[in-house]
C-alpha positions in Angstrom: 121.9 89.1 85.3 118.5 90.7 85.8 118.0 93.4 88.5 115.8 93.1 91.5 112.2 91.9 90.8 109.2 94.2 90.6 105.6 93.0 91.4 102.7 93.0 89.0 99.8 95.4 89.3 97.6 93.0 91.4 100.2 92.4 94.1 99.3 92.8 97.8 101.7 94.4 100.4 101.9 92.3 103.6 103.5 94.2 106.5 104.7 91.7 109.0 104.6 92.3 112.7 105.5 96.0 112.7 104.8 96.1 116.4 106.3 97.8 119.5 107.8 94.5 120.7 110.1 94.4 117.6 110.7 98.1 117.3 111.5 99.7 120.6 114.1 98.9 123.3 114.1 97.8 126.0 112.3 94.9 124.3 114.9 92.2 123.9 113.2 91.5 120.5 113.8 95.0 119.2 115.4 94.7 115.7 118.6 96.8 115.2 117.6 97.6 111.6 114.2 98.8 112.6 114.6 102.4 111.4 115.7 101.3 108.0 112.8 98.9 107.7 110.3 101.5 108.8 111.6 104.0 106.3 111.2 101.4 103.5 107.7 100.5 104.6 106.7 104.1 104.6 108.0 104.5 101.0 106.0 101.4 99.9 102.6 102.2 101.5 101.4 104.8 98.9 101.9 102.4 96.1 99.6 99.8 97.7 96.6 101.8 98.7 93.7 99.4 99.3 96.0 96.4 98.9 97.9 96.4 102.2 97.5 93.9 105.0 99.2 94.1 108.4 100.0 91.1 110.6 100.6 90.9 114.3 102.3 88.2 116.4 100.8 87.7 119.9 101.6 85.2 122.6 99.3 82.2 123.0 97.1 82.5 126.1 98.3 79.0 127.2 101.5 78.0 125.5 101.5 74.4 124.4 104.2 72.0 123.4 107.5 73.7 122.4 105.9 77.1 123.0 106.0 76.4 126.8 109.8 76.3 126.7 109.9 79.3 124.4 107.9 81.5 126.8 110.0 80.3 129.7 112.9 81.8 127.9 111.0 85.0 127.0 108.5 85.6 129.9 108.3 89.4 129.1 106.3 88.6 126.0 103.6 86.4 127.8 101.1 89.3 127.8 97.6 89.5 126.5 97.1 90.4 122.8 95.7 93.9 123.6 98.9 94.8 125.6 100.7 97.8 124.1 103.7 95.6 123.5 101.8 93.9 120.7 100.3 97.1 119.2 101.3 98.2 115.7 103.8 101.1 116.1 102.4 104.6 116.4 104.2 105.6 113.2 102.0 103.3 111.2 98.7 103.4 113.2 96.9 105.4 110.6 97.8 103.0 107.8 96.9 100.0 110.0 93.6 101.5 111.0 92.4 101.3 107.4 93.8 97.9 106.5 92.9 94.3 107.4 95.1 92.8 110.2 95.8 89.2 110.6 96.8 88.3 114.2 98.4 84.9 114.9 100.2 83.1 117.7 102.6 81.6 115.2 105.8 83.0 113.5 104.5 82.2 110.0 101.4 84.3 109.1 100.5 82.4 106.0 97.1 80.6 106.2 93.5 81.0 105.3 93.2 84.3 107.1 96.1 85.9 105.2 95.0 84.3 102.0 91.5 85.9 102.4 92.9 89.2 103.6 95.1 89.5 100.5 92.2 88.8 98.2 94.0 85.8 96.6 96.5 88.3 95.0 98.8 86.3 92.8 101.9 88.1 94.3 102.7 89.1 97.8 105.2 91.8 98.6 106.5 91.2 102.1 108.1 93.7 104.5 108.6 93.8 108.2 110.2 91.9 111.0 111.9 89.8 111.8 113.5 88.8 108.5 114.9 85.6 110.0 111.7 84.5 111.7 108.3 85.7 110.8 109.1 87.1 107.4 111.0 83.9 106.4 108.3 81.6 107.8 105.5 83.5 106.0 107.4 83.7 102.7 108.1 80.0 102.5 104.6 78.9 103.4 103.0 81.4 100.9 105.4 80.2 98.2 104.4 76.6 98.9 100.8 77.7 98.5 101.6 78.9 95.0 102.0 82.6 95.5 104.9 84.5 94.0 106.6 86.2 97.0 108.8 89.3 96.8 110.7 90.1 100.0 111.8 93.7 100.2 115.2 93.6 101.8 115.5 97.3 102.7 112.0 97.2 104.3 112.8 94.3 106.6 114.9 93.9 109.7 116.3 90.9 111.5 117.1 90.0 115.0 120.6 91.2 114.0 122.1 92.5 110.8 123.9 89.1 110.3 120.6 87.2 110.8 118.8 89.5 108.4 121.5 88.8 105.7 121.4 85.0 106.3 117.7 84.9 106.1 117.7 86.8 102.8 120.4 84.5 101.4 118.2 81.5 102.5 115.2 82.9 100.7 117.2 83.6 97.6 117.6 79.8 97.3 113.8 79.5 96.6 113.8 81.7 93.4 111.8 82.1 91.4 109.1 81.3 94.0 110.6 83.7 96.5 112.6 86.7 95.2 114.5 89.3 97.2 114.0 92.8 95.9 114.4 96.4 97.0 112.0 99.3 97.7 113.3 101.1 94.6 112.6 98.1 92.3 109.1 97.7 93.8 108.3 101.4 93.3 109.7 101.4 89.8 107.2 98.7 88.9 104.2 100.6 90.3 
């Protein structure tokens, strides 16, 4: 059985939603595996200089359809996009300042903006939060669009450790379009 996958030289690193709302209590969306994911992201960044894209989730100004009920359940998050809750965490502010950022009001970040921001890289290396929501939604849509997707399990965090593991298991079902890998395997391929 082969080991974890490594990206090719033209891969882009997509850092999904590394924001205060997912990192720091008392936010109810803070991921318990945040510290591990952040450490993994910090290890990945030097290997993707000039090929890193950040994404940000923000609340829609006027929730429509199912989003109305969603924000009734999570009213704390119904703040403007410039609210500190939706800022990229301070620990990554320098890296984010020099990289393109795709902001969306949807869980999945794949679309024309991310396609353009990644320069049509044939492979995407995904890291961030939440594995079971925004990472999963982005990975599957990018794979449907024909990109090879590598999800770095030790640079992601879920809503819970169990949710993180379930999401990784679900994404493994999409191999070889989506592959789950590790920071060490990605760095070994750089």
